[in-house]
C-alpha positions as CSV (number, residue, x, y, z in Angstrom):
1,M,22.5,20.8,-29.3
2,S,23.5,24.2,-30.6
3,Q,22.0,27.7,-30.6
4,D,20.6,26.7,-34.0
5,D,18.2,24.3,-32.3
6,G,16.9,27.2,-30.1
7,L,17.9,25.2,-27.0
8,S,20.9,26.9,-25.5
9,A,22.9,25.5,-22.6
10,D,21.2,28.1,-20.3
11,F,17.7,27.0,-21.5
12,I,18.5,23.3,-20.9
13,A,19.9,24.1,-17.4
14,K,16.7,25.9,-16.5
15,Q,14.7,23.0,-17.9
16,R,16.7,20.6,-15.7
17,A,15.9,22.6,-12.6
18,R,12.2,22.8,-13.6
19,L,12.1,19.0,-14.2
20,E,13.7,18.3,-10.8
21,Q,11.3,20.5,-9.1
22,L,8.4,18.9,-11.0
23,Q,9.6,15.5,-10.0
24,M,9.6,16.4,-6.3
25,G,6.1,17.9,-6.6
26,V,4.6,14.9,-8.3
27,L,6.2,12.5,-5.9
28,G,5.0,14.6,-3.0
29,N,1.4,14.5,-4.3
30,E,1.6,10.7,-4.6
31,E,2.9,10.4,-1.0
32,S,0.0,12.6,0.2
33,T,-2.6,10.5,-1.5
34,V,-1.2,7.3,0.0
35,A,-1.0,8.9,3.4
36,T,-4.6,10.1,3.2
37,E,-5.8,6.5,2.4
38,R,-3.6,5.0,5.2
39,R,-4.9,7.6,7.7
40,Y,-8.5,6.8,6.8
41,Q,-7.9,3.1,7.4
42,E,-6.2,3.8,10.7
43,E,-9.1,6.0,11.8
44,H,-12.0,3.8,10.7
45,G,-10.5,0.3,10.5
46,F,-13.3,-2.2,10.5
47,E,-16.1,0.1,11.7
48,A,-19.6,-0.8,10.7
49,E,-20.5,1.3,7.6
50,E,-23.4,2.2,5.5
51,S,-23.5,0.9,2.0
52,E,-23.3,4.5,0.8
53,D,-20.0,4.9,2.7
54,D,-18.6,1.8,1.0
55,A,-19.7,3.0,-2.4
56,Q,-18.1,6.4,-1.8
57,R,-14.9,4.8,-0.7
58,R,-14.8,2.7,-3.8
59,E,-15.4,5.7,-6.0
60,Q,-12.6,7.5,-4.2
61,Y,-10.3,4.5,-4.6
62,V,-11.0,4.5,-8.4
63,A,-10.3,8.3,-8.6
64,N,-7.1,7.9,-6.5
65,Q,-5.9,5.0,-8.7
66,A,-6.5,7.1,-11.8
67,L,-4.5,9.9,-10.2
68,R,-1.7,7.5,-9.3
69,D,-1.6,6.2,-12.9
70,A,-1.4,9.7,-14.3
71,N,1.3,10.6,-11.8
72,D,3.2,7.4,-12.6
73,Q,3.2,8.3,-16.3
74,R,4.2,11.9,-15.6
75,I,7.0,10.9,-13.3
76,N,8.3,8.5,-16.0
77,D,8.2,11.3,-18.6
78,V,10.0,13.6,-16.2
79,Q,12.7,11.1,-15.5
80,R,13.1,10.3,-19.2
81,A,13.4,14.0,-20.0
82,L,16.2,14.3,-17.3
83,Q,17.9,11.3,-18.9
84,K,17.6,12.9,-22.3
85,I,19.3,16.0,-21.0
86,D,22.2,13.8,-19.8
87,E,22.3,12.0,-23.1
88,G,22.2,15.3,-25.1
89,T,18.9,14.4,-26.8
90,Y,16.6,16.7,-24.9
91,G,14.2,18.5,-27.3
92,F,14.0,15.6,-29.7
93,S,11.2,13.1,-29.8
94,D,11.7,9.6,-28.5
95,A,9.4,8.2,-31.2
96,S,10.7,9.9,-34.4
97,G,13.7,12.0,-33.4
98,A,11.9,15.1,-34.7
99,P,12.6,18.3,-32.9
100,I,10.1,19.2,-30.2
101,P,9.3,22.9,-30.4
102,K,10.8,25.1,-27.7
103,A,7.4,26.6,-27.0
104,R,6.1,23.1,-26.1
105,L,9.1,22.4,-23.9
106,E,8.6,25.7,-22.1
107,V,5.0,24.8,-21.3
108,M,5.7,21.1,-20.7
109,P,9.3,20.5,-19.8
110,E,8.8,16.8,-19.6
111,A,7.6,16.5,-23.2
112,I,9.4,13.6,-24.9
113,F,7.1,13.5,-27.9
114,T,5.8,16.0,-30.4
115,V,2.1,17.0,-29.9
116,A,0.9,14.7,-32.7
117,E,2.9,11.7,-31.2
118,Q,1.6,12.5,-27.7
119,E,-2.0,12.6,-28.9
120,K,-1.5,9.2,-30.6
121,R,0.1,7.8,-27.4
122,E,-2.9,8.9,-25.3
123,A,-5.4,7.6,-27.8
124,Q,-3.8,4.1,-27.5
125,R,-4.4,4.0,-23.8
């Protein structure tokens, strides 16, 4: 990529650092969620519970699973963005090859699709 693309080597280096930091943060959140669930099981084991407790635990499990799914998708996007930096294709959509605006990359360094392509991707889930 050249200066014409608006993505200088300095910008890409900064994005790599941001992506690596983001990756560590997302993975840390995932580990925290799993540790919290494990700690609950260790503390409460097979205690007799009220049906409300069971319902709350199921709701929390569903919420945690949704969080894990979102984290999995985000970490995949972060890792793909890092791979794209290595390939020299960072800043271009995986779907169409169209340039991803620099402003979008500044807000969301893991963006691997244009806004319209991302919206379509999310609608298909």
